[in-house]
C-alpha positions in Angstrom: 122.9 83.2 106.9 122.7 85.7 104.0 124.2 89.0 104.3 122.3 91.1 101.3 121.3 94.8 101.6 118.5 94.5 104.7 115.3 95.4 104.0 114.5 99.4 104.4 112.0 100.2 107.3 111.8 104.1 106.9 109.8 105.5 104.0 113.2 107.7 103.4 115.5 104.9 102.9 113.8 103.5 99.5 115.0 106.5 98.0 118.4 107.0 99.6 121.4 105.2 97.5 124.1 104.4 100.0 126.3 103.2 97.5 126.9 99.9 99.0 125.9 98.0 95.6 127.6 98.3 92.3 125.6 98.9 89.1 125.7 95.8 86.9 128.0 96.1 83.9 124.8 95.1 81.6 122.8 98.0 83.3 125.5 100.1 82.5 126.2 99.7 79.1 122.6 98.1 78.1 121.4 101.6 76.1 124.7 102.2 74.2 125.0 98.7 73.1 121.8 98.5 72.0 121.4 101.0 70.0 125.0 100.2 68.3 123.7 97.2 67.6 120.5 98.2 66.0 122.4 100.6 64.0 125.0 98.1 63.0 122.2 96.2 61.6 120.2 98.9 60.0 123.2 100.0 58.0 123.8 96.3 57.0 119.7 96.1 56.0 120.3 99.5 53.7 123.4 97.6 51.8 121.1 94.0 51.3 118.2 96.6 50.3 120.4 97.9 48.0 121.9 94.7 46.7 124.8 95.3 48.2 127.1 93.0 50.2 126.1 93.3 53.8 129.5 95.0 54.6 130.6 96.9 52.0 131.1 100.6 52.9 132.4 99.0 55.8 133.6 103.2 56.9 130.1 103.7 56.9 129.2 100.8 59.5 132.0 101.9 61.7 130.7 106.0 61.7 127.1 104.7 61.9 127.7 102.2 64.8 130.0 104.4 67.2 127.7 107.5 66.5 124.7 105.6 67.9 126.8 104.4 71.1 127.4 107.5 71.7 124.1 108.7 71.3 123.4 105.7 73.6 125.3 107.1 76.2 124.3 109.9 76.4 120.2 109.0 76.6 121.7 106.8 79.5 123.1 109.8 81.1 119.9 111.8 80.8 117.8 109.4 82.0 120.4 108.5 85.3 120.4 112.3 86.2 116.2 112.4 85.6 115.6 109.4 87.9 118.2 110.9 90.4 116.5 114.1 90.2 113.2 112.5 90.8 114.0 110.3 93.8 115.7 113.9 95.5 112.2 115.8 94.7 110.3 112.6 95.9 112.9 112.6 99.3 113.2 116.1 99.6 108.6 115.4 99.8 108.8 112.9 102.6 111.1 115.1 104.6 108.7 117.8 104.7 105.4 115.6 105.2 106.9 112.8 107.3 103.4 112.4 109.1 101.5 111.4 105.8 104.3 108.6 105.5 103.8 106.5 108.5 106.5 103.2 109.0 104.2 100.3 108.1 104.4 97.8 110.9 105.4 94.4 109.2 103.5 91.3 109.2 103.6 87.6 108.7 102.0 85.9 106.0 100.1 84.0 109.0 98.4 87.0 109.9 97.4 88.2 106.5 96.1 85.2 104.9 92.6 84.0 105.8 91.8 80.2 107.3 91.4 78.2 103.8 88.1 76.3 103.8 88.5 74.2 100.7 84.6 73.9 99.1 83.7 70.8 97.2 
């Protein structure tokens, strides 16, 4: 039997992080890597449009790429903090107004689907 994460039954559980799942590597470094890759390509394109060898002025490649990776890291941290604050606000609202968020009754597909009658 599968031993994955359980399905939350309470609405407050959807917004609670129990730290049982580690964030994947690509999720952590996606924005920084993308910013660095795009900036490296932009510097190469600038060299190409100026009819220089693509990797000439390698100090520019290193400087701009590392600056873009740092900016991407800052953007990712801002995004993570923003989403954590949003979840905290929603969690607090659900705690204050728990009567507006009843626990939904679980149904099987057989209870939801209507009988199928072919029309020819």
